[in-house]
MMTF fields as JSON, N, C-alpha, C and O atoms, coordinates in Angstrom:
{
  "mmtfVersion": "1.0.0",
  "mmtfProducer": "UNKNOWN",
  "numBonds": 263,
  "numAtoms": 264,
  "numGroups": 66,
  "numChains": 1,
  "numModels": 1,
  "chainsPerModel": [1],
  "groupsPerChain": [66],
  "chainIdList": ["A"],
  "bondAtomList": [4, 2, 8, 6, 12, 10, 16, 14, 20, 18, 24, 22, 28, 26, 32, 30, 36, 34, 40, 38, 44, 42, 48, 46, 52, 50, 56, 54, 60, 58, 64, 62, 68, 66, 72, 70, 76, 74, 80, 78, 84, 82, 88, 86, 92, 90, 96, 94, 100, 98, 104, 102, 108, 106, 112, 110, 116, 114, 120, 118, 124, 122, 128, 126, 132, 130, 136, 134, 140, 138, 144, 142, 148, 146, 152, 150, 156, 154, 160, 158, 164, 162, 168, 166, 172, 170, 176, 174, 180, 178, 184, 182, 188, 186, 192, 190, 196, 194, 200, 198, 204, 202, 208, 206, 212, 210, 216, 214, 220, 218, 224, 222, 228, 226, 232, 230, 236, 234, 240, 238, 244, 242, 248, 246, 252, 250, 256, 254, 260, 258],
  "bondOrderList": [1, 1, 1, 1, 1, 1, 1, 1, 1, 1, 1, 1, 1, 1, 1, 1, 1, 1, 1, 1, 1, 1, 1, 1, 1, 1, 1, 1, 1, 1, 1, 1, 1, 1, 1, 1, 1, 1, 1, 1, 1, 1, 1, 1, 1, 1, 1, 1, 1, 1, 1, 1, 1, 1, 1, 1, 1, 1, 1, 1, 1, 1, 1, 1, 1],
  "groupList": [{"groupName": "MET", "atomNameList": ["N", "CA", "C", "O"], "elementList": ["N", "C", "C", "O"], "formalChargeList": [0, 0, 0, 0], "bondAtomList": [1, 0, 2, 1, 3, 2], "bondOrderList": [1, 1, 2], "singleLetterCode": "M", "chemCompType": "L-PEPTIDE LINKING"}, {"groupName": "THR", "atomNameList": ["N", "CA", "C", "O"], "elementList": ["N", "C", "C", "O"], "formalChargeList": [0, 0, 0, 0], "bondAtomList": [1, 0, 2, 1, 3, 2], "bondOrderList": [1, 1, 2], "singleLetterCode": "T", "chemCompType": "L-PEPTIDE LINKING"}, {"groupName": "PHE", "atomNameList": ["N", "CA", "C", "O"], "elementList": ["N", "C", "C", "O"], "formalChargeList": [0, 0, 0, 0], "bondAtomList": [1, 0, 2, 1, 3, 2], "bondOrderList": [1, 1, 2], "singleLetterCode": "F", "chemCompType": "L-PEPTIDE LINKING"}, {"groupName": "PRO", "atomNameList": ["N", "CA", "C", "O"], "elementList": ["N", "C", "C", "O"], "formalChargeList": [0, 0, 0, 0], "bondAtomList": [1, 0, 2, 1, 3, 2], "bondOrderList": [1, 1, 2], "singleLetterCode": "P", "chemCompType": "L-PEPTIDE LINKING"}, {"groupName": "HIS", "atomNameList": ["N", "CA", "C", "O"], "elementList": ["N", "C", "C", "O"], "formalChargeList": [0, 0, 0, 0], "bondAtomList": [1, 0, 2, 1, 3, 2], "bondOrderList": [1, 1, 2], "singleLetterCode": "H", "chemCompType": "L-PEPTIDE LINKING"}, {"groupName": "GLY", "atomNameList": ["N", "CA", "C", "O"], "elementList": ["N", "C", "C", "O"], "formalChargeList": [0, 0, 0, 0], "bondAtomList": [1, 0, 2, 1, 3, 2], "bondOrderList": [1, 1, 2], "singleLetterCode": "G", "chemCompType": "PEPTIDE LINKING"}, {"groupName": "ALA", "atomNameList": ["N", "CA", "C", "O"], "elementList": ["N", "C", "C", "O"], "formalChargeList": [0, 0, 0, 0], "bondAtomList": [1, 0, 2, 1, 3, 2], "bondOrderList": [1, 1, 2], "singleLetterCode": "A", "chemCompType": "L-PEPTIDE LINKING"}, {"groupName": "GLN", "atomNameList": ["N", "CA", "C", "O"], "elementList": ["N", "C", "C", "O"], "formalChargeList": [0, 0, 0, 0], "bondAtomList": [1, 0, 2, 1, 3, 2], "bondOrderList": [1, 1, 2], "singleLetterCode": "Q", "chemCompType": "L-PEPTIDE LINKING"}, {"groupName": "LEU", "atomNameList": ["N", "CA", "C", "O"], "elementList": ["N", "C", "C", "O"], "formalChargeList": [0, 0, 0, 0], "bondAtomList": [1, 0, 2, 1, 3, 2], "bondOrderList": [1, 1, 2], "singleLetterCode": "L", "chemCompType": "L-PEPTIDE LINKING"}, {"groupName": "ARG", "atomNameList": ["N", "CA", "C", "O"], "elementList": ["N", "C", "C", "O"], "formalChargeList": [0, 0, 0, 0], "bondAtomList": [1, 0, 2, 1, 3, 2], "bondOrderList": [1, 1, 2], "singleLetterCode": "R", "chemCompType": "L-PEPTIDE LINKING"}, {"groupName": "GLU", "atomNameList": ["N", "CA", "C", "O"], "elementList": ["N", "C", "C", "O"], "formalChargeList": [0, 0, 0, 0], "bondAtomList": [1, 0, 2, 1, 3, 2], "bondOrderList": [1, 1, 2], "singleLetterCode": "E", "chemCompType": "L-PEPTIDE LINKING"}, {"groupName": "ASP", "atomNameList": ["N", "CA", "C", "O"], "elementList": ["N", "C", "C", "O"], "formalChargeList": [0, 0, 0, 0], "bondAtomList": [1, 0, 2, 1, 3, 2], "bondOrderList": [1, 1, 2], "singleLetterCode": "D", "chemCompType": "L-PEPTIDE LINKING"}, {"groupName": "ILE", "atomNameList": ["N", "CA", "C", "O"], "elementList": ["N", "C", "C", "O"], "formalChargeList": [0, 0, 0, 0], "bondAtomList": [1, 0, 2, 1, 3, 2], "bondOrderList": [1, 1, 2], "singleLetterCode": "I", "chemCompType": "L-PEPTIDE LINKING"}, {"groupName": "VAL", "atomNameList": ["N", "CA", "C", "O"], "elementList": ["N", "C", "C", "O"], "formalChargeList": [0, 0, 0, 0], "bondAtomList": [1, 0, 2, 1, 3, 2], "bondOrderList": [1, 1, 2], "singleLetterCode": "V", "chemCompType": "L-PEPTIDE LINKING"}, {"groupName": "CYS", "atomNameList": ["N", "CA", "C", "O"], "elementList": ["N", "C", "C", "O"], "formalChargeList": [0, 0, 0, 0], "bondAtomList": [1, 0, 2, 1, 3, 2], "bondOrderList": [1, 1, 2], "singleLetterCode": "C", "chemCompType": "L-PEPTIDE LINKING"}, {"groupName": "ASN", "atomNameList": ["N", "CA", "C", "O"], "elementList": ["N", "C", "C", "O"], "formalChargeList": [0, 0, 0, 0], "bondAtomList": [1, 0, 2, 1, 3, 2], "bondOrderList": [1, 1, 2], "singleLetterCode": "N", "chemCompType": "L-PEPTIDE LINKING"}, {"groupName": "TYR", "atomNameList": ["N", "CA", "C", "O"], "elementList": ["N", "C", "C", "O"], "formalChargeList": [0, 0, 0, 0], "bondAtomList": [1, 0, 2, 1, 3, 2], "bondOrderList": [1, 1, 2], "singleLetterCode": "Y", "chemCompType": "L-PEPTIDE LINKING"}, {"groupName": "SER", "atomNameList": ["N", "CA", "C", "O"], "elementList": ["N", "C", "C", "O"], "formalChargeList": [0, 0, 0, 0], "bondAtomList": [1, 0, 2, 1, 3, 2], "bondOrderList": [1, 1, 2], "singleLetterCode": "S", "chemCompType": "L-PEPTIDE LINKING"}],
  "groupTypeList": [0, 1, 2, 3, 4, 5, 1, 6, 7, 7, 8, 9, 10, 11, 9, 12, 8, 10, 10, 6, 6, 13, 1, 5, 6, 11, 3, 7, 4, 8, 14, 6, 13, 2, 15, 12, 1, 3, 10, 1, 5, 8, 9, 16, 1, 9, 2, 2, 4, 3, 11, 3, 1, 11, 17, 11, 11, 13, 17, 5, 14, 15, 0, 10, 1, 17],
  "groupIdList": [1, 2, 3, 4, 5, 6, 7, 8, 9, 10, 11, 12, 13, 14, 15, 16, 17, 18, 19, 20, 21, 22, 23, 24, 25, 26, 27, 28, 29, 30, 31, 32, 33, 34, 35, 36, 37, 38, 39, 40, 41, 42, 43, 44, 45, 46, 47, 48, 49, 50, 51, 52, 53, 54, 55, 56, 57, 58, 59, 60, 61, 62, 63, 64, 65, 66],
  "secStructList": [7, 7, 5, 6, 6, 5, 7, 2, 2, 2, 2, 2, 2, 2, 2, 2, 2, 2, 2, 2, 2, 2, 2, 6, 7, 7, 2, 2, 2, 2, 6, 6, 6, 6, 6, 7, 7, 2, 2, 2, 2, 2, 2, 2, 2, 2, 2, 2, 1, 7, 7, 1, 1, 7, 7, 7, 7, 7, 6, 6, 1, 7, 7, 7, 7, 7],
  "xCoordList": [110.947, 111.73, 110.767, 110.058, 110.728, 110.727, 111.977, 112.691, 111.736, 113.265, 112.516, 111.312, 112.978, 112.532, 111.538, 110.326, 112.029, 111.54, 110.398, 109.836, 110.129, 109.261, 109.652, 110.12, 109.447, 109.756, 110.669, 110.526, 111.366, 112.537, 111.989, 112.521, 110.986, 109.91, 109.602, 109.728, 109.159, 108.729, 110.372, 110.271, 111.361, 112.811, 113.097, 113.163, 113.279, 112.962, 112.863, 113.694, 111.272, 110.242, 110.609, 110.538, 110.99, 111.367, 113.326, 113.746, 113.698, 115.283, 114.872, 115.05, 114.32, 113.838, 113.156, 113.792, 112.248, 111.699, 112.777, 112.935, 113.683, 114.759, 115.46, 115.751, 115.85, 116.664, 116.412, 117.038, 115.121, 114.526, 114.103, 113.899, 113.904, 114.147, 115.58, 115.761, 116.497, 117.826, 118.036, 118.589, 117.626, 118.05, 117.337, 117.633, 116.07, 115.12, 114.547, 114.502, 113.948, 113.074, 113.386, 112.732, 114.334, 115.078, 114.754, 115.447, 113.506, 113.323, 114.621, 115.128, 115.086, 116.583, 117.564, 118.684, 117.431, 118.657, 117.795, 118.498, 116.714, 115.99, 115.937, 115.646, 116.24, 116.015, 117.312, 117.402, 118.57, 120.026, 120.4, 121.128, 119.684, 120.417, 119.769, 120.278, 118.805, 117.815, 117.136, 116.282, 117.925, 117.457, 115.661, 115.106, 115.182, 113.841, 113.456, 114.12, 112.227, 112.08, 111.388, 110.998, 111.335, 110.493, 109.471, 109.298, 108.993, 107.141, 107.332, 106.857, 108.119, 108.337, 108.663, 107.911, 110.123, 110.389, 109.985, 110.397, 108.807, 108.49, 106.965, 106.535, 106.413, 105.297, 106.198, 105.972, 107.621, 108.406, 108.013, 107.299, 108.48, 108.968, 107.379, 107.362, 106.353, 104.953, 104.453, 103.323, 104.944, 105.351, 105.559, 105.127, 106.6, 106.911, 106.461, 106.412, 106.275, 105.396, 104.108, 104.172, 102.789, 101.85, 100.947, 100.42, 100.706, 99.855, 98.736, 98.331, 98.047, 96.621, 95.823, 94.994, 96.027, 94.856, 95.126, 94.204, 96.23, 96.119, 95.084, 94.824, 94.393, 93.471, 94.065, 93.43, 95.576, 96.203, 96.739, 97.545, 95.952, 96.749, 97.732, 97.231, 98.986, 100.071, 100.445, 101.106, 99.524, 100.246, 99.696, 98.531, 100.255, 99.626, 99.909, 99.851, 100.285, 100.16, 101.519, 102.513, 101.556, 102.417, 103.141, 102.914, 103.781, 104.754, 105.407, 105.167, 106.438, 107.16, 106.431, 105.223, 106.756, 106.486, 107.617, 107.156, 108.538, 109.349, 110.7, 111.735],
  "yCoordList": [117.525, 116.124, 115.343, 115.706, 114.071, 113.02, 111.851, 111.42, 111.619, 110.16, 109.199, 109.383, 108.181, 106.731, 106.969, 106.857, 107.285, 106.763, 107.885, 107.955, 108.883, 109.758, 111.118, 111.092, 112.497, 113.441, 114.405, 114.024, 115.336, 115.963, 116.261, 115.682, 117.041, 117.009, 116.226, 116.428, 115.248, 114.123, 113.11, 112.494, 113.25, 112.847, 113.646, 112.993, 114.919, 115.929, 115.438, 115.271, 115.211, 115.131, 113.747, 113.564, 112.645, 111.438, 111.992, 111.794, 112.484, 112.576, 113.128, 112.418, 114.373, 115.248, 113.911, 113.835, 112.936, 111.987, 111.237, 110.806, 110.89, 110.041, 110.237, 109.532, 111.77, 112.553, 112.616, 112.508, 112.855, 113.167, 111.829, 111.551, 110.856, 109.073, 109.011, 108.786, 109.252, 109.273, 109.478, 108.675, 111.099, 112.022, 112.643, 113.55, 111.654, 111.787, 112.962, 113.864, 113.096, 114.109, 115.659, 116.243, 115.766, 117.413, 118.445, 118.434, 119.444, 120.391, 121.122, 121.102, 121.738, 122.812, 121.756, 122.23, 120.136, 120.458, 119.929, 119.736, 119.768, 120.027, 120.835, 120.965, 121.994, 123.613, 123.691, 124.147, 123.3, 123.6, 122.959, 123.376, 121.731, 120.965, 121.112, 120.526, 121.766, 121.424, 122.849, 123.008, 123.839, 125.249, 125.612, 126.397, 124.834, 125.212, 125.848, 125.962, 126.129, 127.149, 126.229, 125.07, 127.116, 126.615, 125.789, 124.592, 126.425, 125.93, 124.555, 123.506, 124.652, 123.462, 122.283, 121.361, 122.523, 121.533, 120.814, 119.671, 121.66, 121.203, 120.514, 119.685, 120.583, 119.389, 118.532, 117.677, 118.314, 117.058, 116.327, 115.324, 116.841, 116.324, 115.755, 114.586, 116.266, 115.995, 114.555, 114.154, 114.065, 113.027, 111.657, 110.512, 112.474, 111.122, 111.238, 110.365, 112.23, 112.585, 113.805, 115.032, 112.807, 113.461, 114.038, 113.328, 115.314, 116.296, 115.495, 115.204, 115.003, 114.402, 115.52, 115.453, 116.898, 117.554, 118.587, 119.374, 118.629, 119.117, 118.505, 117.305, 119.438, 118.93, 118.924, 118.586, 119.403, 119.111, 117.808, 117.434, 116.774, 115.618, 115.645, 115.95, 115.474, 115.756, 114.138, 113.823, 113.6, 112.203, 112.112, 112.508, 111.554, 111.566, 112.804, 112.767, 114.152, 115.357, 116.203, 116.066, 116.961, 117.249, 118.649, 119.859, 118.049, 118.752, 119.624, 120.692, 119.683, 121.188, 122.26, 122.025, 123.461, 124.359, 125.477, 126.619, 125.423, 126.701, 126.087, 126.753],
  "zCoordList": [-22.813, -23.008, -22.422, -21.484, -23.069, -22.005, -22.199, -23.105, -20.634, -20.357, -20.577, -20.752, -20.608, -20.551, -19.254, -19.436, -17.991, -16.727, -16.355, -15.262, -17.656, -17.082, -17.758, -18.896, -16.988, -17.973, -16.716, -15.554, -16.915, -16.14, -15.088, -14.141, -14.749, -13.897, -12.902, -11.694, -13.51, -13.019, -12.027, -10.966, -12.67, -12.522, -11.305, -10.263, -11.227, -10.238, -8.854, -7.96, -8.974, -7.72, -7.448, -6.233, -8.101, -7.649, -6.52, -5.38, -7.406, -6.683, -5.335, -4.346, -5.203, -4.038, -3.235, -2.183, -3.263, -2.306, -2.178, -1.036, -3.063, -2.73, -1.74, -0.773, -2.201, -0.852, 0.879, 1.934, 0.387, 2.195, 2.411, 3.593, 1.513, 2.627, 3.383, 4.58, 2.442, 3.156, 3.945, 4.697, 4.391, 5.081, 6.281, 7.058, 6.12, 7.786, 7.505, 8.341, 6.054, 5.483, 6.643, 7.508, 6.21, 6.934, 5.691, 4.674, 5.885, 5.05, 4.695, 3.574, 5.71, 5.367, 4.895, 4.705, 4.592, 3.748, 2.276, 1.283, 2.193, 0.483, 0.088, -1.101, 1.031, 0.41, -0.075, -1.215, 0.603, 0.545, -0.706, -1.606, -0.576, -1.723, -3.081, -4.037, -3.22, -4.388, -5.025, -5.898, -4.167, -3.937, -4.127, -4.895, -3.257, -3.495, -1.848, -0.818, -2.178, -0.623, 0.285, 0.138, 1.335, 2.546, 2.396, 2.625, 2.08, 1.749, 1.0, 1.435, -0.243, -0.979, -0.062, 0.253, 0.361, 1.266, 2.317, 2.516, 3.39, 3.763, 3.072, 3.875, 2.32, 1.513, 1.553, 2.409, 0.697, 0.494, 1.929, 1.908, 3.107, 4.192, 4.498, 4.883, 4.408, 4.734, 3.853, 4.131, 3.203, 2.33, 2.896, 2.772, 3.708, 4.83, 6.635, 7.501, 6.664, 8.396, 7.717, 7.795, 6.945, 7.459, 8.391, 9.247, 8.306, 9.588, 9.618, 8.492, 10.616, 10.399, 10.112, 9.205, 11.008, 11.235, 9.794, 9.579, 8.878, 7.803, 6.933, 7.012, 5.97, 5.005, 3.588, 2.589, 3.601, 2.125, 2.247, 3.099, 0.823, 0.752, -0.109, -1.192, -0.229, -0.673, -1.869, -2.858, -0.925, -2.013, -2.893, -2.887, -4.063, -5.537, -6.334, -7.564, -5.531, -6.406, -6.813, -6.1, -7.807, -8.137, -7.307, -7.29, -6.884, -5.287, -5.708, -5.146, -6.758, -7.376, -7.127, -7.143, -6.881, -6.846, -7.185, -7.142, -7.404, -7.093, -7.814, -7.854]
}
């Protein structure tokens, strides 16, 4: 299903990123609110606090895995 501003998956990812932005990118909070795994919660927080030693570039990728 396509919505005026993207797919349902894109809208969910945008909502998770917005929630991360307003809550200080707390991965535990994201896991509890969106029922995502800890690994996925950390991937969303890395968007705001990238690890310079991490070889995974999460910007511009499909972040949802669970």
